[in-house]
Each structure stands twice: as C-alpha cells, then as structure tokens.
C-alpha positions as CSV (number, residue, x, y, z in Angstrom):
1,X,93.1,111.7,85.7
2,X,96.4,109.2,86.0
3,X,98.7,111.8,85.9
4,X,97.2,114.3,88.0
5,X,96.6,111.6,90.5
6,X,100.2,110.4,90.3
7,X,101.5,113.8,90.7
8,X,100.0,114.9,93.9
9,X,99.7,111.7,95.4
10,X,103.7,111.6,94.8
11,X,104.3,115.1,96.3
12,X,102.4,114.1,99.3
13,X,104.1,110.7,100.1
14,X,107.5,112.9,99.6
15,X,106.7,115.4,101.8
16,X,105.5,112.6,104.4
17,X,109.1,110.5,103.6
18,X,111.1,113.5,104.1
19,X,109.1,114.5,107.7
20,X,109.6,110.7,109.0
21,X,113.2,110.9,108.1
22,X,113.8,114.3,109.5
23,X,111.9,113.8,112.8
24,X,112.4,110.1,113.6
25,X,116.4,110.2,114.2
26,X,115.2,113.1,116.2
27,X,112.9,111.1,118.3
28,X,116.1,108.3,118.4
29,X,118.4,110.7,119.7
30,X,116.4,112.2,122.3
31,X,116.1,115.8,120.6
32,X,111.9,114.8,120.6
33,X,110.1,113.3,122.7
34,X,107.5,110.5,121.2
35,X,104.8,112.5,122.5
36,X,106.0,115.7,120.7
37,X,106.6,113.2,117.7
38,X,103.3,112.3,117.2
39,X,102.2,115.9,117.1
40,X,104.5,117.2,114.4
41,X,103.6,113.9,112.6
42,X,100.2,114.7,112.4
43,X,100.3,118.3,111.6
44,X,102.8,116.4,108.8
45,X,100.1,114.7,107.6
46,X,97.2,116.9,107.3
47,X,99.5,119.6,105.8
48,X,101.1,116.9,103.2
49,X,97.5,116.2,102.6
50,X,96.6,119.8,101.2
51,X,97.8,118.0,98.0
52,X,94.8,115.9,97.6
53,X,92.6,119.4,97.7
54,X,95.0,120.8,95.3
55,X,94.7,117.7,93.3
56,X,91.0,117.5,93.0
57,X,91.0,121.2,92.0
58,X,93.5,120.3,89.5
59,X,91.4,117.7,88.0
60,X,88.0,119.8,88.2
61,X,89.8,122.8,86.2
62,X,91.7,120.7,83.8
63,X,89.7,117.5,83.2
64,X,86.4,118.4,84.4
65,X,86.1,121.7,82.5
66,X,85.6,123.4,86.0
67,X,82.4,121.4,87.3
68,X,83.1,117.8,89.3
69,X,80.6,116.0,91.5
70,X,81.2,114.8,94.8
71,X,81.5,111.3,93.7
72,X,83.8,112.1,91.7
73,X,85.7,114.3,93.5
74,X,85.8,111.4,96.3
75,X,87.6,109.1,93.7
76,X,90.6,111.5,92.8
77,X,91.1,112.3,96.3
78,X,90.9,108.5,97.3
79,X,93.5,107.8,94.4
80,X,95.8,110.7,95.6
81,X,95.7,109.2,99.6
82,X,96.0,105.9,98.4
83,X,99.4,106.9,96.7
84,X,100.4,109.2,99.3
85,X,99.9,106.1,101.7
86,X,101.4,103.7,99.5
87,X,104.9,106.0,99.4
88,X,104.7,106.7,103.5
89,X,104.6,102.8,104.1
90,X,107.3,102.2,101.4
91,X,109.3,104.9,103.3
92,X,108.7,103.6,106.5
93,X,109.6,99.9,106.0
94,X,112.7,101.1,104.4
95,X,113.5,103.0,107.6
96,X,112.0,101.2,110.1
97,X,113.9,97.5,108.9
98,X,117.4,99.2,107.8
99,X,118.0,101.9,110.0
100,X,115.9,101.5,113.1
101,X,115.8,97.7,113.9
102,X,115.1,99.1,118.0
103,X,112.6,101.5,117.3
104,X,109.8,99.5,119.2
105,X,112.4,99.1,122.1
106,X,112.9,102.2,122.7
107,X,109.1,103.6,122.1
108,X,108.1,101.2,124.7
109,X,111.3,102.2,127.0
110,X,109.7,105.6,126.6
111,X,106.1,104.7,126.9
112,X,106.6,103.0,130.1
113,X,108.8,105.5,131.7
114,X,106.0,108.1,131.0
115,X,103.8,105.9,132.8
116,X,106.1,105.9,135.9
117,X,106.9,109.7,135.8
118,X,103.1,109.6,135.9
119,X,102.8,107.6,139.2
120,X,101.2,104.8,137.6
121,X,100.9,101.4,139.8
122,X,103.3,98.6,139.5
123,X,100.0,96.7,138.7
124,X,99.5,99.1,135.5
125,X,102.8,99.4,134.4
126,X,103.3,95.6,134.4
127,X,99.9,95.6,132.5
128,X,101.3,97.8,129.9
129,X,104.1,96.1,129.7
130,X,103.0,92.9,128.7
131,X,100.2,94.5,126.5
132,X,103.2,96.0,124.4
133,X,105.5,93.3,124.4
134,X,102.8,91.3,122.5
135,X,102.4,94.5,120.1
136,X,106.2,94.2,119.6
137,X,106.0,90.8,118.7
138,X,102.9,91.2,116.5
139,X,104.6,93.9,114.6
140,X,107.8,91.8,113.4
141,X,105.5,90.7,111.3
142,X,105.7,92.4,107.6
143,X,102.0,92.6,106.9
144,X,101.0,93.3,109.9
145,X,103.8,96.3,110.2
146,X,102.8,97.5,106.7
147,X,98.9,97.0,107.8
148,X,99.3,99.4,111.1
149,X,101.4,101.7,109.2
150,X,99.2,102.2,106.5
151,X,96.1,102.6,108.9
152,X,98.2,105.6,110.6
153,X,98.0,107.5,107.8
154,X,95.1,106.8,105.8
155,X,92.3,108.2,108.1
156,X,93.9,111.6,107.7
157,X,93.8,111.7,104.2
158,X,90.0,110.0,104.3
159,X,88.8,113.2,105.7
160,X,90.9,115.8,104.2
161,X,89.8,114.1,101.0
162,X,85.8,114.1,101.8
163,X,86.2,117.7,103.0
164,X,88.2,118.7,100.0
165,X,85.5,116.9,97.6
166,X,82.4,118.8,99.7
167,X,84.0,122.1,99.2
168,X,85.3,121.4,95.8
169,X,82.1,120.1,94.1
170,X,80.3,122.0,91.3
171,X,77.5,120.9,89.2
172,X,78.2,123.4,86.8
173,X,81.2,125.6,85.6
174,X,79.3,128.9,86.3
175,X,78.3,127.6,89.5
176,X,79.6,129.4,92.3
177,X,82.6,127.1,94.5
178,X,80.1,125.0,97.0
179,X,81.9,127.1,99.8
180,X,80.5,130.3,98.9
181,X,76.9,128.6,98.3
182,X,77.0,127.4,102.0
183,X,78.0,131.5,103.3
184,X,74.9,132.9,100.9
C-alpha cells in the first residue's frame, strides 16, 4: 500500500505545485485576476485529485485482488490526499516566503478594488480593510499559514476520496463495479 499511496500522492501534489507555480506569477503581473485564479486553482485541485481515484483503483487491483471495502478505499484515498496536501503546502511555503512576500498586500488591494468597483459603501470598505489587515497579521505566523493552506486543499481531496471510495468499493472480485450496481 505504501508504494501506491506515495506514488499517487506525489503525482497529485506535483500537479498542484506546478499549477500553482504557473498561475501565481500570472496573478501577480495582472494577466490573471485573483477571482479567475481561484476558479483555475480549484479546477486544478479536482483534476489533480483524480489521482486518488486511480490510486484506490490500483490498490484494489494490485493489492486487494480486485476487492476493496469502502473503509479501506477511504484509508488509501485519505493517505494519498494527505501526501498531496503536504506537497501543496510545502510548495506554497517555498513560493510565498521566497518569491511572493508581498502576495497578501496585492491580494488585499485586489479585493478592495473589487469592492470599490462594485459600489461598496465607505463603511463596508473600512470594515473589510480592517478584517483583511487582521488576517494578514495572522498569516505572518508560519503555523497559521500552513494550516490555512492545508485547509484550502484538504476538503477537495476528502470529497474526491469519499466519492472514489463509493464508486470503487467491491466486496468480491466477481462483483460488478459499485457504479454498475447503482445503475441497475
């Protein structure tokens, strides 16, 4: 199991790290707006986490002899997800602290400009400015930074894990795939 989990976790984490390394400079130079980058980022996460599905399937075929319980599939998927999250967090920490130390300032400026363009009241802008300043201060703490970055990606992996485990579970090697049972 260890080899499958590490292989698929590193593949997924590598995809996310590369996508982050490509899209962040585009955001910082204004080619991509932060709103668009979030859509691209979460789409990349879903696509990268497809490796959870393939990892569970590889485990079922290579280790489980064609069978896997829902619980075992969740365990394999969560382990892949945790490795993916670790790679993502490490990549972000390296990029953030070494190449984008002004990321928070630029992000805040972008969000405030969006509020102004949307016709927000001065009171609302002031409240959001204060809220973002508090968050920026918290984000300077590496533990908070790591936790927030982890929580950005982990829920996506958890959802993909649960869906994949439900689709791929098989009690007996002669059973049809779970999704075929649901259709019948």
